[in-house]
C-alpha positions in Angstrom: 0.0 0.0 0.0 1.2 3.5 -0.8 2.3 5.8 1.9 -0.1 8.6 1.3 -1.1 11.4 3.6 -4.4 9.8 4.4 -2.6 6.5 5.1 -0.2 8.2 7.5 -3.0 10.1 9.1 -5.1 6.9 9.7 -2.1 5.0 11.0 -1.2 7.9 13.4 -4.8 8.1 14.6 -4.9 4.4 15.3 -1.6 4.4 17.1 -2.8 7.3 19.3 -6.1 5.6 20.0 -4.4 2.3 20.9 -2.1 4.2 23.2 -5.0 6.1 24.8 -6.9 2.8 25.4 -3.9 1.2 27.2 -4.8 3.0 30.4 -6.5 0.5 32.7 -9.2 2.9 33.9 -10.3 3.5 30.3 -10.3 -0.2 29.6 -12.5 -0.9 32.6 -14.8 2.0 31.8 -15.3 0.7 28.2 -16.0 -2.8 29.5 -18.6 -1.5 32.1 -20.2 0.6 29.3 -20.5 -2.6 27.2 -22.1 -4.4 30.1 -24.6 -1.7 30.7 -25.3 -1.4 26.9 -26.0 -5.2 26.9 -28.5 -4.8 29.7 -30.2 -1.9 28.0 -30.3 -3.9 24.7 -31.9 -6.8 26.5 -34.6 -4.6 28.0 -35.3 -3.0 24.7 -35.5 -6.3 22.8 -37.7 -7.9 25.4 -40.2 -5.0 25.4 -40.3 -4.6 21.7 -40.6 -8.4 21.1 -43.2 -8.7 23.8 -45.5 -6.2 22.0 -46.3 -8.7 19.3 -46.6 -12.3 20.3 -45.5 -13.4 16.8 -41.9 -12.2 17.2 -41.0 -14.2 20.3 -39.6 -17.2 18.6 -37.6 -15.1 16.0 -36.2 -12.8 18.7 -35.1 -15.8 20.8 -33.5 -17.5 17.8 -31.7 -14.2 16.9 -30.4 -13.8 20.5 -29.1 -17.3 20.7 -27.3 -17.0 17.4 -25.9 -13.6 18.4 -24.6 -14.9 21.8 -23.1 -18.0 20.1 -21.4 -15.9 17.4 -19.9 -13.5 20.1 -18.7 -16.6 22.1 -17.1 -18.0 19.0 -15.4 -14.7 18.2 -14.1 -14.1 21.7 -13.0 -17.7 22.6 -11.5 -18.9 19.4 -8.0 -20.3 19.8 -6.2 -18.0 17.3 -7.4 -14.8 19.0 -5.9 -15.9 22.4 -2.5 -16.7 20.8 -2.3 -13.4 18.9 -2.1 -11.2 22.0 -3.2 -8.1 20.1 -4.2 -5.4 22.7 -6.7 -3.5 20.6 -8.4 -6.6 19.4 -8.5 -8.0 23.0 -10.2 -4.8 24.2 -12.8 -5.1 21.5 -13.3 -8.8 22.4 -13.6 -7.9 26.1 -16.1 -5.2 25.4 -18.1 -7.5 23.1 -18.1 -10.3 25.7 -19.3 -7.8 28.4 -22.1 -6.8 26.1 -23.0 -10.5 25.7 -23.0 -10.9 29.5 -25.1 -7.8 30.0 -27.6 -9.1 27.4 -27.9 -12.4 29.1 -28.3 -10.8 32.5 -30.9 -8.4 31.3 -32.9 -11.2 29.8 -32.8 -13.2 33.0 -33.8 -10.0 34.9 -36.8 -9.5 32.5 -37.9 -13.1 33.0 -37.8 -12.6 36.8 -39.9 -9.4 36.4 -42.4 -11.2 34.3 -42.6 -14.2 36.7 -43.3 -12.1 39.8 
């Protein structure tokens, strides 16, 4: 690839962003935001799928496929061996979103059961 101004600008921006995200407090805050977003997403999906009784099976199938795809992406063997920090932060945030989604759905089930 040619070393153009746009290429250098993009590479410099990614280097700075990766350096900025190396701070442990920023990493933890991004993971917590992923967890809270997953919880919000679960509540939004449960209420919108609950409006029409026809979408329950499709929403459940979509969520199972989504959680399995996230688990496959996060826990595959080649990703653990790579040791890439930016990718591992993305994987951690995605995994936290999956955990928040599962927790939110269990919480909605408890609300409906009581």
